[in-house]
VEXPA-370680 format. One line per 5 residues: number of its first residue (from 1); for each residue x, y, z of C-alpha. Coordinates in pm, 1 decimal. Example, Ala and Ser with C-alpha at 12.3 -4.5 7.8 and 13.67 -1.06 7.14 Angstrom:
1	1230.0,-450.0,780.0; 1367.0,-106.0,714.0
END
This chain:
1	15570.9,1600.2,14628.4; 15280.6,1404.2,14780.7; 15221.0,1031.4,14814.6; 14974.9,1061.2,14524.7; 15227.6,1222.7,14291.9
6	15505.4,981.0,14399.6; 15293.2,675.2,14319.9; 15178.1,835.3,13994.8; 15544.0,881.9,13896.7; 15633.5,520.9,13983.3
11	15331.6,384.4,13792.0; 15400.9,607.9,13493.7; 15764.7,496.5,13479.6; 15708.8,124.4,13533.5; 15357.6,79.3,13390.0
16	15248.8,-136.1,13681.8; 14885.4,-31.4,13622.6; 14678.9,263.6,13504.1; 14774.8,600.4,13649.7; 14585.1,652.4,13977.7
21	14379.6,960.0,14056.6; 14372.0,881.5,14428.9; 14574.8,670.5,14671.7; 14383.9,699.0,14999.0; 14051.1,530.4,14934.2
26	14166.7,351.5,14620.6; 14024.8,3.9,14558.8; 14307.4,-89.5,14320.6; 14519.9,-359.4,14485.6; 14841.6,-246.2,14318.5
31	14794.7,112.2,14442.1; 14726.5,-9.2,14796.2; 15036.0,-226.2,14783.8; 15252.0,62.0,14655.5; 15126.3,279.4,14945.2
36	15214.0,7.8,15197.2; 15558.0,-33.6,15041.9; 15615.3,345.5,15056.6; 15547.1,336.4,15431.1; 15773.6,32.9,15473.5
41	16054.3,201.9,15283.4; 16034.0,501.2,15518.4; 16056.9,277.0,15823.6; 16350.2,85.0,15677.3; 16537.2,411.5,15613.8
46	16464.9,519.4,15972.0; 16610.7,198.0,16108.9; 16913.4,208.5,15878.0; 17048.6,554.9,15967.5; 16981.8,838.4,16215.9
51	16879.7,1086.5,15942.7; 16876.4,1454.6,16039.9; 16531.8,1477.1,15881.1; 16402.7,1279.0,16179.4; 16551.6,1498.7,16453.0
56	16294.6,1617.3,16704.9; 16306.0,1828.5,17021.1; 16135.4,1771.6,17355.6; 16091.2,2029.8,17629.5; 15931.4,1971.0,17966.0
61	15894.0,2156.4,18296.2; 16021.9,2023.1,18628.8; 15761.7,1963.7,18897.8; 15822.2,1971.9,19270.6; 15886.4,1618.7,19412.9
66	15851.4,1456.6,19066.5; 16155.6,1260.3,18946.2; 16015.0,1083.2,18636.1; 15868.8,1237.9,18317.0; 15712.7,1096.2,18000.0
71	15902.5,1063.1,17674.4; 15739.6,1186.0,17351.5; 15506.9,926.7,17195.1; 15716.9,927.1,16875.9; 16047.1,881.7,17063.2
76	16290.2,637.2,16902.7; 16622.1,718.2,17071.9; 16795.5,1014.1,17230.3; 17059.3,1229.8,17064.1; 17347.7,1230.6,17307.7
81	17484.4,1560.3,17434.4; 17163.7,1759.9,17380.7; 17019.2,1740.3,17734.5; 17010.9,2086.3,17892.2; 16852.4,2280.6,18173.3
86	16757.7,2592.2,17977.2; 16659.8,2789.1,18283.5; 17005.9,2759.9,18440.6; 17195.7,2721.1,18109.1; 17383.0,2404.7,18204.7
91	17397.2,2061.0,18049.7; 17277.0,1749.0,18227.7; 17507.8,1463.8,18318.2; 17412.3,1134.7,18156.0; 17281.0,906.9,18044.5
96	17368.3,724.5,18364.6; 17416.9,350.0,18348.4; 17206.8,111.0,18555.5; 17499.1,71.3,18797.5; 17549.6,446.4,18835.4
101	17178.3,504.2,18888.1; 17149.5,240.2,19158.4; 17460.9,376.7,19326.3; 17283.0,710.6,19355.2; 16955.5,560.4,19469.0
106	17075.4,272.2,19683.8; 17428.5,356.6,19784.6; 17597.2,638.9,19968.4; 17678.4,858.1,19666.0; 17496.9,1187.9,19630.1
111	17510.1,1468.3,19375.6; 17398.7,1828.8,19359.1; 17423.5,1834.5,18977.5; 17126.4,1730.3,18766.8; 17169.5,1388.1,18606.8
116	16937.7,1177.1,18397.5; 16859.2,817.0,18307.0; 16606.5,663.9,18065.8; 16464.4,327.2,18162.2; 16161.7,102.5,18177.5
121	15838.8,71.7,17983.5; 15612.4,275.5,18208.9; 15442.0,602.6,18127.0; 15732.5,797.9,18274.9; 16074.0,685.6,18151.0
126	16292.9,995.9,18185.0; 16435.6,1018.0,18537.9; 16605.6,1318.5,18696.4; 16836.5,1310.1,18997.3; 16831.1,1478.5,19242.4
131	16451.0,1474.5,19256.3; 16340.8,1834.6,19187.3; 16231.7,2038.0,19487.2; 16050.4,2365.1,19520.8; 16354.4,2560.8,19407.0
136	16379.8,2358.0,19082.7; 16008.2,2349.5,19005.3; 15930.9,2540.7,18686.5; 16273.0,2496.5,18532.3; 16268.6,2413.1,18158.6
141	16448.2,2100.6,18037.7; 16522.4,2015.2,17674.5; 16676.7,1737.0,17470.9; 16680.9,1626.4,17108.3; 16577.6,1282.4,16993.2
146	16516.0,1073.5,16685.2; 16149.0,1050.0,16595.3; 15965.3,747.5,16456.7; 15756.6,975.8,16232.8; 15864.2,947.1,15869.8
151	15565.1,1115.6,15701.4; 15458.4,1480.6,15689.2; 15095.0,1598.6,15660.0; 15005.1,1901.2,15448.5; 15177.7,2226.8,15547.9
156	14957.9,2476.1,15728.8; 14837.6,2771.5,15520.8; 14563.2,3027.7,15556.9; 14247.0,2928.7,15375.0; 14300.9,2552.7,15386.6
161	14007.4,2342.0,15508.2; 14082.3,2071.8,15763.1; 13842.8,1802.0,15869.6; 13789.6,1698.9,16230.0; 14084.7,1511.1,16384.9
166	14332.6,1655.5,16131.4; 14707.5,1698.6,16128.8; 14918.2,1966.8,15966.0; 15287.1,2050.6,15941.9; 15439.5,2389.2,16022.9
171	15796.8,2502.9,16081.4; 15932.0,2158.1,16157.7; 15652.0,2050.2,16393.8; 15344.2,1829.2,16373.7; 15012.8,1983.1,16485.3
176	14676.6,1823.0,16559.0; 14324.9,1967.6,16568.0; 14023.0,1792.4,16713.7; 13763.0,2025.5,16562.5; 13893.0,2114.4,16216.7
181	13756.7,2394.4,16002.8; 13900.1,2667.0,15777.0; 14246.4,2794.4,15875.2; 14264.7,3169.6,15931.8; 14596.6,3265.3,16082.4
186	14968.1,3300.4,16015.0; 15045.3,2972.2,16191.7; 14856.9,2702.1,16383.7; 14906.3,2865.0,16724.3; 14762.1,3199.7,16607.0
191	14487.9,3046.6,16396.8; 14152.4,3205.3,16482.8; 13965.9,2985.8,16237.7; 14074.8,2663.8,16410.1; 14163.4,2753.0,16768.5
196	14253.1,2411.6,16907.2; 14574.2,2332.6,16718.4; 14836.5,2182.7,16948.2; 15185.0,2043.9,16889.7; 15159.7,1667.3,16857.4
201	15417.9,1394.2,16918.3; 15200.0,1120.1,16770.7; 15378.7,865.4,16554.6; 15307.7,976.0,16197.0; 15458.1,709.2,15974.8
206	15158.2,622.7,15755.2; 15005.8,819.4,15469.3; 14661.9,932.7,15585.9; 14568.4,1170.8,15303.6; 14675.3,1209.9,14940.7
211	14846.5,1537.5,15042.3; 15084.7,1367.1,15283.6; 15451.0,1355.3,15183.1; 15775.8,1191.0,15288.3; 16035.4,1359.0,15508.5
216	16300.0,1258.7,15253.4; 16370.0,1357.7,14898.6; 16085.6,1212.4,14692.9; 16319.0,1077.3,14423.5; 16477.9,850.3,14686.7
221	16142.8,722.7,14810.9; 16017.4,664.9,14455.7; 16328.1,456.1,14384.5; 16264.8,257.6,14701.1; 15898.1,197.4,14614.9
226	15997.5,72.6,14271.5; 16275.3,-151.3,14402.7; 16072.4,-315.4,14678.3; 15764.5,-364.5,14459.6; 15972.9,-530.8,14189.0
231	16137.8,-751.7,14451.6; 15798.6,-857.3,14589.9; 15680.6,-949.7,14242.3; 16017.2,-1104.1,14145.8; 16042.1,-872.4,13845.4
236	16359.3,-851.1,13642.4; 16610.5,-587.5,13748.1; 16502.6,-547.6,14108.9; 16855.3,-607.4,14237.2; 16997.8,-313.8,14041.9
241	16705.5,-94.4,14151.0; 16764.3,-193.1,14514.0; 17135.6,-112.8,14492.3; 17055.1,226.0,14342.4; 16798.6,300.6,14613.5
246	17027.3,224.9,14906.0; 17316.6,405.3,14740.0; 17100.0,718.7,14715.7; 16967.7,674.6,15070.1; 17318.4,631.6,15213.5
251	17439.3,938.6,15024.0; 17144.8,1139.5,15160.1; 17238.4,1039.3,15513.7; 17607.9,1125.1,15458.7; 17524.2,1471.7,15323.1
256	17338.3,1550.7,15643.9; 17622.9,1457.8,15877.2; 17840.1,1765.3,15841.4; 18182.3,1769.9,16005.7; 18379.5,1943.1,16278.0
261	18601.2,2226.4,16159.7; 18966.0,2139.9,16220.3; 19161.3,2393.7,16425.3; 19541.5,2406.3,16415.7; 19616.9,2726.3,16613.3
266	19556.1,2582.1,16958.0; 19229.4,2773.4,16987.6; 18942.6,2548.8,17092.7; 18598.5,2658.5,16964.4; 18427.1,2373.8,17148.3
271	18104.4,2480.8,17322.5; 18226.1,2299.3,17636.5; 18474.1,2578.6,17695.9; 18193.6,2835.0,17712.4; 17942.8,2618.9,17895.6
276	18132.8,2368.9,18112.4; 17942.5,2068.2,18237.8; 17861.2,2078.5,18609.0; 18079.7,1860.1,18827.0; 17961.1,1589.3,19062.8
281	17960.3,1682.9,19428.8; 17980.9,1391.0,19668.6
END
């Protein structure tokens, strides 16, 4: 369901105004306000819980004599325990604390195992120790993180027309094209109609076109739009609507958590048994 259909549903239910035919480009103040509220609701949900719908993955390649690497532009926070060297099939040690990092860099401690720390506000905030050398150059690193992007553009499909500077969604990833055109391929990376699609980590938390949609169940977002609009206008019943919205949002988060399978036969299925973490060597 798109932002247009979500706002149409809210307006139809609550009779805030006449049913809109467009959202992006509308001159109707109520429609513009409902769009802004929809974006705010998404950001509030992102800050409330680490929803699985916002999980992202970052891969990068080690470079000789380069210790620091950029984080994705849409990075919110890391998901602990997901940092791996895929080339060597071992997990990284970390995140190191400020004290541990300075002990490595300023003290006498050394390590042959790869460790990481995130810090600072510079362009490169992901630090690896030891600094990669020629033997580590080319190794693939990966970690999962929580993205700030709460909105999805239209899903890629053959025959769709995209304007210049367009985004699309495909198989869990955001793509961006500078040129635009008519799509003619099975996916963005094999598209011969638009040959400059590239994976994008831009922050996508605003509705840019009427075909954009939320990363969450639309019923939840519609309830949030209704509740926050009624609160802004001090309309009767907003408290009950707000309680219902956050109850649904919390339940959505809980459903995505999953749980460990209990094991009572002294057999440990933990992945750490198969892939032990490397030990420090001093």
